[in-house]
C-alpha positions in Angstrom: -3.6 -25.1 14.5 -4.6 -21.9 12.7 -3.2 -18.5 13.3 -2.4 -15.0 12.0 1.0 -13.8 10.6 1.9 -10.8 12.7 5.5 -10.3 11.5 7.9 -11.7 8.8 11.6 -11.4 9.1 12.4 -13.3 5.9 13.0 -16.8 7.4 11.0 -16.7 10.6 7.3 -15.7 11.1 5.6 -14.6 14.2 2.2 -16.3 14.4 -0.6 -15.5 16.7 -2.8 -18.6 17.3 -6.6 -18.4 17.6 -6.1 -18.9 21.4 -3.8 -15.8 21.5 -0.6 -17.7 22.0 2.5 -16.5 20.0 4.7 -18.9 18.1 7.9 -18.4 16.0 7.5 -20.4 12.9 9.4 -21.5 9.8 7.8 -22.5 6.5 7.4 -26.2 5.5 9.6 -27.1 2.5 6.7 -27.4 0.0 4.0 -24.9 0.6 1.0 -23.8 -1.6 1.8 -20.3 -2.8 -1.2 -19.5 -5.2 1.3 -19.6 -8.2 2.9 -16.3 -7.1 6.6 -16.1 -7.5 7.3 -14.0 -4.5 10.2 -13.2 -2.2 7.8 -13.8 0.7 5.3 -16.6 0.0 3.8 -16.0 3.4 2.9 -12.4 4.1 1.9 -10.3 7.2 -1.9 -10.6 7.5 -2.1 -14.2 6.1 -4.1 -16.8 7.9 -2.1 -20.0 8.1 -2.2 -23.5 9.4 0.9 -24.6 11.4 2.1 -27.5 13.5 3.6 -26.8 17.0 7.1 -28.3 17.3 8.1 -27.1 20.7 6.7 -24.8 23.4 6.8 -21.7 21.3 8.0 -22.8 17.8 6.2 -24.3 14.9 6.1 -25.0 11.1 3.7 -23.4 8.7 2.1 -26.0 6.6 -0.5 -24.1 4.6 -1.8 -20.6 3.7 -5.5 -20.2 3.9 -7.4 -18.4 1.1 -6.7 -14.7 0.9 -9.4 -12.1 0.7 -7.0 -9.7 -1.0 -3.4 -8.5 -1.0 -1.1 -5.8 -2.3 1.9 -6.8 -4.4 4.8 -5.0 -6.0 7.9 -5.7 -7.9 10.7 -6.9 -5.5 13.3 -4.3 -4.8 16.1 -6.7 -5.6 17.4 -7.4 -9.1 15.3 -10.6 -9.5 12.1 -10.8 -11.5 10.2 -11.8 -8.4 7.4 -9.9 -6.6 6.9 -8.9 -3.0 3.6 -9.2 -1.2 3.3 -6.1 1.1 0.4 -7.6 3.1 -2.7 -9.7 2.9 -6.3 -9.7 4.0 -6.5 -5.9 4.3 -9.7 -4.0 5.1 -8.3 -0.6 4.1 -5.0 0.8 3.0 -3.8 4.2 4.1 -1.2 5.7 1.8 0.8 8.3 3.8 2.3 11.0 1.5 4.2 14.2 1.9 4.4 17.0 -0.6 7.9 18.0 0.6 10.5 16.9 3.1 10.4 14.3 1.3 8.3 14.7 -1.8 5.9 11.9 -2.7 5.4 11.9 -6.5 1.9 11.7 -8.0 3.1 8.8 -10.1 4.0 6.8 -7.0 0.6 7.5 -5.6 -1.1 6.3 -8.9 1.0 3.1 -9.0 0.0 2.3 -5.5 -3.6 3.0 -6.2 -3.6 0.8 -9.3 -2.0 -2.1 -7.4 -4.7 -1.7 -4.7 -7.5 -1.5 -7.2 -6.3 -4.7 -8.9 -6.9 -6.6 -5.7 -9.9 -4.7 -4.5 -8.2 -3.0 -1.5 -9.9 0.4 -0.7 -7.4 3.3 -0.1 -7.4 6.5 1.8 -4.7 9.1 1.0 -3.2 10.8 4.0 -1.3 14.0 3.4 1.1 14.4 6.4 3.1 17.5 7.6 0.5 20.0 6.4 1.8 22.4 9.0 4.8 22.9 6.7 3.0 23.7 3.5 2.4 27.2 2.2 1.6 28.9 -1.1 2.1 26.5 -4.1 2.0 23.4 -1.8 -1.3 24.5 -0.5 -2.5 24.7 -4.0 -1.2 21.2 -4.7 -3.3 19.9 -1.7 -6.4 21.4 -3.3 -5.4 19.8 -6.6 -5.0 16.4 -5.0 -8.5 16.6 -3.5 -9.8 17.5 -6.9 -7.9 14.6 -8.6 -8.5 11.7 -6.2 -11.8 12.3 -4.3 -14.1 12.3 -7.4 -12.7 8.9 -8.5 -13.3 7.2 -5.1 -10.1 7.9 -3.0 -10.7 10.0 0.1 -7.9 12.5 0.9 -7.3 13.4 4.6 -4.9 16.2 5.6 -3.0 15.5 8.8 -0.1 16.7 10.9 1.5 14.3 13.4 3.4 17.2 14.8 0.3 19.3 15.6 -2.2 16.5 16.0 -4.4 17.7 13.1 -7.2 15.2 12.3 -5.4 12.5 14.2 -8.5 11.6 16.3 -10.5 11.3 13.1 -7.8 8.9 11.8 -7.9 6.9 15.0 -11.6 6.3 14.6 -11.0 5.1 11.0 -8.5 2.5 12.2 -10.8 1.1 14.9 -11.9 -2.5 14.5 -10.3 -3.1 11.0 -7.1 -4.5 9.5 -5.3 -1.4 8.3 -2.3 -1.2 6.0 -0.1 1.9 6.5 2.3 2.4 3.6 4.4 5.2 1.9 7.8 6.4 1.0 10.6 6.4 3.6 10.5 9.5 5.8 6.8 10.4 5.5 6.2 9.6 9.2 4.5 6.2 9.4 6.0 5.1 12.7 5.7 8.6 14.2 2.0 8.5 13.3 1.5 5.2 15.0 3.4 6.4 18.1 1.3 9.5 18.3 -2.0 7.6 18.2 -0.8 4.6 20.3 2.3 5.7 22.4 2.1 2.5 24.4 3.3 0.6 21.3 6.6 2.4 21.3 7.6 1.8 17.7 11.2 3.0 17.0 11.9 6.1 14.9 15.2 7.7 14.0 16.3 10.7 16.0 14.7 13.8 14.5 17.2 16.7 14.3 15.3 18.7 11.8 11.5 18.3 11.4 11.7 19.5 7.8 14.1 16.9 6.5 14.3 14.0 9.0 12.0 11.5 10.6 12.7 8.3 8.7 11.2 5.3 10.5 13.4 2.3 11.2 10.9 -0.4 10.2 12.8 -3.1 8.3 10.1 -5.8 8.2 6.4 -5.5 7.8 4.7 -5.9 11.2 1.0 -6.2 12.2 0.3 -4.4 15.5 -2.8 -5.0 17.5 -4.6 -1.8 18.5 -6.0 -1.2 22.0 -9.5 -0.3 20.6 -9.6 -3.4 18.4 -8.2 -4.0 15.0 -4.7 -3.9 13.6 -2.2 -1.7 11.8 0.3 -3.2 9.5 3.4 -1.0 9.6 5.5 -1.4 6.5 9.1 -0.5 5.5 9.4 2.7 3.4 9.0 2.1 -0.3 11.1 4.0 -2.8 9.4 2.9 -6.0 6.4 0.8 -6.9 6.9 -1.6 -9.8 3.7 -3.2 -11.1 3.5 -7.0 -11.5 1.0 -9.6 -12.6 -1.1 -7.4 -14.9 -2.1 -7.9 -18.5 -1.1 -4.8 -20.4 -4.5 -4.6 -22.0 -6.1 -4.6 -18.6 -4.0 -2.0 -16.8 -6.6 0.7 -17.6 -9.1 -1.3 -15.6 -7.3 -0.2 -12.5 -7.7 3.5 -13.2 -11.4 3.9 -12.5 -11.9 7.1 -14.5 -10.0 5.7 -17.5 -12.1 2.5 -17.3 -15.3 4.7 -17.2 -14.5 6.5 -20.5 -12.9 3.5 -22.2 -16.3 2.1 -23.0 -16.8 4.9 -25.5 -13.6 4.2 -27.5 -14.2 3.2 -31.1 -12.1 0.0 -30.8 -12.7 -2.5 -28.1 -9.0 -3.3 -27.9 -7.9 0.3 -27.6 -4.9 0.8 -25.2 -5.6 4.5 -25.0 -2.2 5.5 -26.3 -2.0 6.2 -30.0 -5.3 4.8 -31.3 -7.6 7.0 -33.3 -11.0 8.1 -31.9 -9.9 7.2 -28.3 -12.5 8.5 -25.8 -10.0 8.4 -23.0 -7.6 10.8 -24.8 -10.6 13.0 -25.6 -11.6 13.0 -21.9 -8.0 14.0 -20.9 -8.2 16.9 -23.4 -11.5 18.0 -21.9 -10.2 17.8 -18.3 -12.5 15.0 -17.5 -9.5 12.8 -16.7 -6.6 14.3 -14.8 -3.6 14.7 -17.0 -1.2 13.6 -14.2 -3.2 10.4 -13.9 -3.1 9.7 -17.6 0.6 10.3 -17.7 1.1 7.8 -14.8 -1.0 5.3 -16.9 1.2 5.8 -20.0 4.4 5.4 -17.9 3.2 2.1 -16.5 2.3 0.9 -20.0 5.8 1.8 -21.3 7.7 0.1 -18.4 9.5 -2.5 -20.5 11.3 -3.8 -17.5 8.1 -4.6 -15.5 6.8 -8.1 -15.2 3.4 -8.8 -16.6 1.7 -12.2 -17.2 
């Protein structure tokens, strides 16, 4: 039988068959894994083949070809990677400028990983009801940084319902990945739009500082209007994996654009002379924060590349 992975708990996988039956499955001992050394060879969103063992249990025997996926360095001390989700139509990166703060470098690392596997991303700025003065200026800056290079930025407030109906329309009929740091309000967002799903969140004693969700495993939730949301555990950092160092700039669209004008075709856009990318940064044609994120990724000696 064929089915869709809805949830992974490490050793057991919830699989929805093509006839809408639900099975709890384990992985067959030897399984094709696309040569990815991952903590989770089967990911939420994967299409799989499985054999039914009993009434509601089975064994996954094969993973069908993936359209795309997003992968990051595993959070444990191993050198393995972790596949966040597979077969994604669009990723929504939920960020907050404070309470807690999402760094621009975290955003850029996520975008680069998505770009590498051709996953479109929309940036959602949550808790806009809290932001004043300099944080409002930062929101304008984020629009100016990300929208010209192809990443829409949508301001939302789960507390006040700002732009939430617009977001609901974006989710409809697609496989949507919702990701971000712990505490940015992922599960609260889903509960606002789809209260019938009743995802768990921690008690909120102070809106400014609390609101961490309690998602511990990625889970794919079917939406009433059609489509799915993949709710993911909060991510503290985003380590890059499986990238050639001389290709990392390909995953920064604006750097890739200006790189064609560099004097040397093997330019890494770091210390080389007559680098068109560095000149574009100097002329404010490339955001300085984006370029700094790029250089930090390039200098990550502990990251794993091919």
